[in-house]
N, C-alpha and C positions, 0 to 999 in steps of 0.2 A: 958831930959830923954834919956836913952840909947836905941838904936835900932829903934827909931821911925823915924829917918831920916838918910840919907846916908851922911856921912862926906867925903868930898873930901880934900885930902891933896895935897897941891901944891908940885909937885915933878918935878924934872928936869930929869926924866928918859925917855929915848926915846924908841920907840917900838923895836928897834933892840938890846937892852941891855939884858943881862942875868938876871940882877936884876929886870927887868921889871915884871916878873911873880911872884915874891915874894910879892910885895905890892898888887897884885890882889888877891892872895890867902888869904892874911891877911884881905883884904877888904871883901872878901866873908865870911870869918870866922866871922867877926864882924857882917855882915848882917844876917847870920844864928843865931848868938847869940841874935841879936836884934829882930829877928822874932820869937824866941822860946816862949816868953810869949804870943804872939798873937796866935801861933799855939796851945799852951796849952789851952788858953781861948776858942778857936774855938772847940777843942776836948771836953772840959768840957761842953760847950753849946750844942754840938752835942749829947752827952750822956744824958744830962738833958732833952733836947727836945725829944730825942728818947724815953726815958722812961716816960716822963710826957705828951707828946703831940702826937707824932707819933704812939706809941704803942696803946693808947686808940682810936685814930682816925682810925687806920687800923683795930682795933677790931670792932669798930662801922661800918666801911665800909664793913667788911666781914660779919657781922651780917645782915646788910642791903641787901647785895648781896644774902645771904642765904634766907632771907625773900622774896626778889623779885623773886628769882628762885622758892621758895615754892608757892608764890602767882601765878606766871605764870603757874606752874604745876597744882595748884588747879583750876585756870581759864580754863586751857586746859581740865582738867577732867570734870569740870562743863559744858563746851561747848560740850564735847563728850556725856555727859549724856543728855544734852538738845537736841542734834542732834538725839540721840537714841529715846528720848521721842517724838520728832517731827515725826520721821519715824514711830514709833508705832501709833501715832495719825493718820498719813496719811493712814496707813494700815487699822486701825479700821474704819476710815471714808470711805475708799474705799470699805471695806467689808459691812458697813452699807448701803452705796449707792447701792451696788450690790444686797443686800437683799431687799431694798426698790424697786429697779427696778424689781426684780424677783416677788415681791408681786404685784406690779402694773401690770406687764405682766400677772400674773395669774388671777388677777381680770379682766383685759381687755379680756383675753381669755374666762373667765366664762361669761362675759357680751356678748361677740360675740356669744358664744355657745347658750346662752339663746335667744339672738336676732334671731339667725338662727332657733332655735326651734319655736319661736313665728311666724316667717315668714313662716315656713313650715306648722304650724297649720293653719295660716291665708290662705295660698294658698290652703290647703286641704279643709278648710271650703268654701272658695270662689269657688273652683272647684266643690264641692258637691252642692253648691247653684246654680252654672251655670248649672250643670247637671240636677238638679231638675227643674230649670226654663225651660231648653230645653225640658225636658220630659213633663212639664205642657203645654208649647206652642205647642208641638207636639200633645198632647192629645186634646187641644183646637182646633188645626187646623184639626185634624181628626174628632172631633165632628162637627165642622163647615162644613166640607166637606160632612159628612153624612147628615147633615141638608140640605145643598144645593142639594146634590144628591137626597135626598128624595123629595125635593120640585121642582126639575128640571122637572120631568115628568108632574107634575101639572101645573107648570109655562109654560112649553112648550105647553101644551094642551090649556091653557088660551090664550096664544099669538096666537096660530094657530086658535082658535075659533074667535078671534077678527079680525084677518086678513082675514079669510075666510068668515066671516059673511057679508051679504050684508049691505051695509052702510045704516043707518037709514035715515029717512025722512029729517031732517033738513039739512043734508049735501048735499043731492041731490037737494033739492029745491033751495039751494043757487047757484046751477050751472046753 
């Protein structure tokens, strides 16, 4: 087959000869002529592969890239929406907690006010009872004093009579 191998002709040409360049050019021409079918086959395979394999492959890869970018964008949008929802949830939860704490604080204040009122009423009642008891004790003390004062002159007269009375017989006889 022509062109598939390099043929070497035995020549007796030396490198310093003028005729030396002629066989080299001729050999190069034969080499190019022998390589021409290979180059044509490679070009034919290139165009066939380009149209049947690489073009559809590149189209599929471009579509895949577009879908990937679209999916990434959709994921980023979904993540942003989820982040927004989480922030809204946190704000709503914070607001609900604040309202609950405000309600608890209002209930606590109401209970403390009621407790203070009950304590105030209890103190007023106990103060009134203490005042009433003091007045009753003072009245009883005054009544007892009047009784004692009324009976003091009588009692003093009786004591004086007994002390001043001569001692009766049995006690003198015993002496």
